[in-house]
N, C-alpha and C positions, 0 to 999 in steps of 0.2 A: 331497497330504496326505489322509489318511482321517479323516473327522469323528468316527467312533464313539468313539475313545479320545483325542480331542484337546481342547484348551481352546477351546471355541467356544460362543457364545451370541448370541442376537438378542433384541430387545425389541419387542413388538407395538405398544405405545402410544407416542404422541408424547411427547417429553421436555418437561416443564413448565419445565425450567431452561435451555432453549436458545432463543435469539431469532433463529436463522437456519436456513434449509433445510439447509445443510451441517452445522451443529452438530447439529441434530436427527437427520439421517440417519446421520451418523457414530457418534453415540451409540447409536441403535437397531440399527445394523449391528454393534455390538460392537467397533468400531474405536478408539474413544476413550472415556475416562471422566474426568469432571471431578474433580480432587482438591480444588481450592478455586478461588476466583474468579481466572480468568485463567491457571490452571495445569492441565494435562491429562496423564493417563496415555495413552500410545500402546499399545494392546492388540495381540496378535499379528497379527490380520488387518490392522489399520491399519499396523503396522510393515512389513508386506510392501509395501503401497502406498508408504509413505514411502521404503522401501529402493529401490524402482524409480525413484522421482523422483530420489533421491540418485544412483543409477547414471547416469541420463540427464545430470544436471548434471555429475557427475565425468567422464564420457566426453567431454562437450563442452569442459570446462575443460582436460583433458589434451590434447585435440586442438589447442588453441591454443598448447600448449607450457608452460602454467602448471604449477607444481610444488606438490604438496600438503604441508602441514605441520599442526601443531596447536598452538594457543596456549592458555595457561591462562585459566580463567574468572575467577579471583580475582586482582585487579591492585592494586598499591599506588596509592592515591589521588593521590600526588604526580606520577604519570605524566600524569594528566589536568590537574593544576594547571600543570605545566610547558608543556603544549601550549596552555593557555588555554581548555580546554573544560569544566573542572569546573563553573564557574559557569553555562555555557550549558546543561548537562544538568540542573543543579539537583536537584529532588526526584525526577526520573525515574530516578536512579541508586540502586541498592540499596547501602547503606553498612554496613560492619561494622568491628570492631576485633579484633586478635589478642590473645593473652594479655599482650603487652607494650604494649598500647594503641596500636599502630600502626594507622593508618587504611588500610582497603582498600575496594574497590568490586567488585561483580560486573559484569563487562564488558558494556556495552550495545553496544559496537562496538570494533574493534581497530586503528584506524589507527596509534595511538601504538606499540603493540607491534610491528606489522609494520615500522614505520620503524626501531625499535631493532634488529630482526633484520636489516634490510637493511644496517645499519652494519657487519655482519660481513663483507660482500662488496663494499660500494660505496666502494672506495678510489680507483679509477681509471676514466676514461671507458671503458676496455676491458672493465670488469666489467658494462656495461650493453648491452642491456636485459634484464630478466627479470620474471617474474610469479609471485607466490606466492599460494596460496589455502588455505583451511581450510573444513571443514564442522563446525560447533560450536554449542553452546548459548549464547544471549544472554539478558540479563536487563534488563528495563525496568519500572519501577514505574508502570504505566499507571494514570491516574486512574480510567478507566472501561473495564475489560476487557469485551468483548462479541463477539457474532457467532462464537461457538465458537473456532476456531483462528485467526481473522482478526485479532483484537485481544487479545493475551495478554501475560502478564508474563514468561513463559519460553518461548523458541522456538528452533528449529534454523534456522540460517542458513548459507548459503555466502557467504563474503566473500573477494574476491580483490583484490590490489594490484599494480599495474604500476609499474615503476621505469625511468625513461629520463633521458637527458641534455639533451633539448631539447623544444620544443613539437612539432616534426615527429614525433619518436619517440613522444611521449605520444599524439598523435593516431592514429598507426598502432596502438599497443597498445590504445587505446580502441576503435577500430573492430573489432579482432579480437574483443574481448569483447562489444561491441555486437551483432555478427553472430552470435556464439555464443548470446547470449540469444534472438535471434530463432529460432534452431534449437531451443533448449530449449522455448520456448513452443509452437512447432509440434509437437514430439514429444509434448508433454503435451496436445495438442488443445485449447488455449485460444484463445478469441477475445479479441483484445487490441488496445490502442492504445499507441503510443509517444509520450509527451508530454514537453515541456520542463517543468522543475519548479524550485522554489526549492532552493538548495544547503543552506540551513538551517545547523544546527550543524556539518555536515560541512565547509562552506567550499568554496572553489574557484571555477572560472570557468564550469562547465557541469554541469547535472544533468538526466538524462532518466529517466523512469519507464516501466516496462512494466506497464500497467494492464489487468488482466483485467476485461472489461466485465460488470457485475453490478448489479442494482437495489439490492443492499445495500451496494455500495461506499461507503466513507467519503470518497473523493475525487471531486470533480466534474471530469470530463474535458471540456474545451472543444474542440469540433471545428467545422470549417467546412462549410457545406452545399455548397460549390463546389470548394474546393481541398483539399490534404492537410494543412492546418494542424491541429495538435493541441497542447494545452497544459493544464497543471494550472490550475485556477481561481485558485490563489494568486498566480500570476505573470502571468496574461493581462492585457495592457494594455487600458485603455479608450481606444478611438479617438474622440477628441472631434470630433464632426461638427456641433456647434452653431456658430452664427455669432454674431458680436458683436452684442449688442442695441443697436440704433441709437436707442432711445427717448431722449427728453430726460430729463436728470437731474432728479428731483423732490426736494423738501425732505423729509427724514425726519420721521416723526411717531410718537410713542409712543401706543399704543392699549391700553386696558384689555381684558384677555382672561381674565376670571375662570374658573378651572377648565378652561382649555384648555391642556393640557400636551403631549399627543402630537401628532405631525405631522398625523394625521387630524383630531383635535379642532381644531387651529389652522386647518387648511385649511377645515373646515366653518364655523368662526367667520367667516373672511374671505371665504367663498364663492369660493375661488380654487383653482387647480390646485396640487398639491404641488410642481411644478417652478418655481413662483414663490417658493418658500421656500428658505432655506439653513439646514440644521440644524447645530447645534454640539454635537459629542460630546466629552465630557471623559474623557480616559484618563490613567492614570499610566504613564509610560515610564521603566523603571528607577528607579521611585520618584518621578519628577518629573512634575507635571501639565502636560498639553498640551491645547489645544482644536483639534479637527479640523473643518473646514468642508466640507460636502458639499451637492450639490443634494438637494432633498427626496426624490427617488425613489431615491437611491443609498445603498449600505451601505459601511462602511469596510472596506478590505482590510488586515488586520492584518499580513500578511506583507510587503506593500509598505512599510508604516510602519516595521517593524523594520529593513528593508533601508535605507530612506531615512535613518533616524536612527542606524544602526549600533548598535542596541540589542539587549538580550538578552530583556527581559520587557516585556509590554504587557498591561494589564488595565484594565477600566472603573474609573474613579475611584469612591471611596466617596462616600456622600451628604455626609459632613462635608467632603471635599475639594471637591466640586462647590459646596457652599454657601460655602466659603471663597474660591474664585476668582471666583464670580459674584455673591456677596453677595445670593443669592436662593434660594428653594426650588428643588428639583430640577424641571426641566421648563421653565425660563425662561432657559436659557443662550443667550448670543449673543456675537458678536465685539466689539461696541462697549463698550469699557471693561473687558474681562475681564482678570483679573490672572494671565495665564499666556501662554506662547508660542502663536502661532496657525499651524497648518499648513493651508493651503487647497488643495482639489482644483482641478486646472487647469480643469475645467468651470465652476467658479464665477467664474473670472477674466473670462468673457465676459458675465456677468449684470449687470443694472442694476435699480435700484428693487425690490430683493427684500425679503422679510420675514424677520426674525430674532427670537430671544428678546431681551428688553430687559435681562437681568441684574437684573431687579427682579420680585419675586413678582407674578403675575397681570398682567403686561404684556408686550407684544411691540412691535417697531418695524417700521413699513413704510417703503418707499422708501429702504432702506439701500443705499449704494454703496461701492465699494472704498476711496474716499478717507476713509471714516468710521472706519476701523480700520487697524492696522498688522499686516502679515503677515510671519511669520518665514521661511516657505518656501512656495512654490507648486509642486505636483507631482501626478502621477497617483497618488492614494491610494484610488481608488474600486474597488469590486468589480464585475467585469464581469457583465453580465446576459444571459440568453438573448435573442437577437434583436439584440444589439449587432453591430457590423460587424467582420469579420475583419481583423486587422492586415496580412495578406498581399494579399488580393484585394478587400476591402471588401464581400464578400457576408455573408450572415447566419450568426452563430454559433449553434451548438446545444450542448446539455448532455447528457452521459451520466454514469452513475455507474461508478466503477472501483475495483478492489481492487489496490493496489500490490503486485505480486509480486516485481518486480526493479527495481533502480535502478543507474545508472552515473554516475560523477562524474569530472570532470577536476579533481583537487585542486591541480594545479600544485605550487608549492614551499611551501605552507602548513605542512605537518608537517615537511618537511625542514629548513626554516629554524628553526622553534621547537625542534626536537629535535637539530639538528646533523648531518643526513645530507648530507654533502658529498663531491664527487669532484674529482680533479685532471684538467684538460683537457690537450691536447697541449702547451700552453705552460706546464704546471705551475701553472695558476691554479685556485683553488678556486671551485666553484659548487654551489648546492643542487640536489639531484636533483628531477626532475619525476615526480609520482605520479598515478596513477589509482586509483579505488576502485570495486568492482563487487559489489553485494549481491544475494542471491536468497533469499527465504523459502521453505523447503521445505514447512512445514506450511500456510503461506498458499497455496502452489501447490496442495496437496492439497485444501484447502477450496474454492478457486476452481474447481477441476475439478468438484467435486460441485455447486457452485452452477450451473454451466453444463450439467452432464450428469446429469440426474435425471428421473424421471417419477413417476407416481402410485404405482408399485410399489416405488420405492427408488432407489438409486444406479445409474447406467449408466456404469461406468468405461470410458474408452477402453482398448483392449487393451494399449497401451503401458505403462499403470500399474496395471492391474487386479491384485488380489491373486493371482488365478489366472485363466489365460486361458480354461479350460474346466472345467465341472463335470459330473460323471457322477452321475446319480440312479438308484438302484435302486428300482423300484416296489414289489416284493414280496420281502422278505428271506427268506421261507420257500421261495421258488423257488430251488433250488440252481443251476439253469442261469443265471438272471438274475445271481445273485451271482458265479458263476465267470466268466461272460463280461464282466461289469463290471470285475472285477479284472484280467482279461487285457487289456482295453482300457486300463485305468489304467496297467498296467505298460508296455504298448506306447508310449503317449504319453509317459510319463516317460522311457523309453529314448531317445526322439527329442528330449528337451530341452524338452518342453512343461510349463508350470506347470499341473498338473491337480489337481482336488479331487474326491474320491470321497465322496459322501454315503451312507454305509452305516449310518446311524442307524436305530434301530427307531422310526421316526416315520411318520405318514401322508404319502402322497406330496404332498398339497396343502401341508403344512407345509414339505416340502423345496423345492418349487417357490417358495414365498413367500420362503424364506430365500435361495435363489439370486438371486432378483430384488432383494431388499433389500440384499444385500452387493455386488451389481453385477457378477456374473460375466458376461462378454460372450457366451460360447458354452455351450450346454447339450446334453448327450447323455442321453437317457432310455432306460434298458434296462428294457423291460416285457414284456407278454404275447406280443409277436411275435418275441421273441428266438429261439424255436424255429424260426422261418423265416429267421433270420439278419438280422432287420430291427430297427433302433433308430430313435429319433426324434431329429432334429438341429434345434436352434433357435438362431438368432442373436437376441440381445436386441432386442426391439422389432420383430421380423419374423415372418413366417409360419413355422410348424413344417413340417418335411418328413421323410418316412420314407426312410432310406437303408440300404444293407446295412452290416453291421458291418465287412466287409472294406474298405469305401470310406471309412468315417467318419473314420478317423485322418488319411488324406490330405486330406480335406475340411477338417479342423481346421487342419492345417499350412499348407495353401494360403491359408486365410483369414488366419491370423496373418501370413504373409509379405506378403500384399497390404495389410494394415492400415497 
């Protein structure tokens, strides 16, 4: 492309409306423009990057034997009601009505429609296996869109679905896609971790996430300092290494603790370590109040709780609800005499003579023991902490931040059973099909690449996804030889299939250099005053410039691209 008569712009100042490096640089490079909160225009230069990522994804999907199709974005709401997921998605779904007042939603994901499509072919075991995929826009009404393209309300996603007759077939299909994702992440030059994760609203028996490592990642990736263990914070088990307290049971005693509500305030009042306390947190689970007991230094893992109670929604109880079940002001909740079910973390089961709220304003109770209250369930409900032990090898766990770019699920028969996707086996018996689901966020991938590949001058795209592999800069437009040789070189590279950009604008050469660096062109050829000697300047982004002959520079570019 020649810049002179094209739609091209860059912005010199940082964007005041972006809270991430990738969002700021993509806006400044003229690749995206915010339309409103969580919704972006993809501008021509950004579309080229997105197209290259899409091509990589499509090539690897096709290589697995998956077939591409396209699903509608507007879907009858009853489809999600039938599968049992309408309630689980809740307000995250965009809802609308047609002129006949029929309810529709904008698709946040397409398991249901792919299952319905599969019914057209899934009559016999002989029809399996197969894999279908699409690259299409999804819609989710995020509470807090942020970080540019990373947390948005409208986004482009590749989603694929495998269909098999048994667990062995599902596993084989799953591993094909799992390995394809590793290739995609490598081709996009992303540093990443594969972690076990919660299946969430998707359901199924297994979920794994492909997390691009980044300090702005919204997910906490838990890894081991010694082995290859990797997991999402949400599902990492807390390995209880505490031993049973052998202390003699003491008689409980109510103590006045005026104005001591928080854990730190109560610990200071008793001049005791927080681990001698059991804190009681009141939540509403699907509208019903529950008390959760944790050691003083632990936080509640809400994902574990939702799984444990097979619930859809979990939120901190209102002040009114807390006062109703504790009969006290907020800050004095405890398990003794509380009017709601109690879920206790397994670490608490080994404690003796601990301190809790008294369910009475301005009072706590010390020397409380398990016989003093009734527990509904005891389970691992605590959030893992950095420094806890690895579930595999008992060494130290470490935390990193990650951006979830891709995910893979073993859905099993969840959707086949609810929607009626069945097949006849050799004995003419009906069985539900086994499904896998595989999602990949194209714009998230684009943003993650920028988060990992940038410097003080702008984006530093890997050559595999750069909008153009090489940029040619003309130093002096009034020099006819510079202009003619630059255009000849442009035509030569284009003829050899190279994505080449020619900056033939009437701008200062410094401006051209800055724009090339800002938009992240990996290779640059400068045609300047030594062109009369047949010499041009060749520069690989972030490396030293070198002077080469114009006859050799095209081969140098092509060899670099091949080696990348």
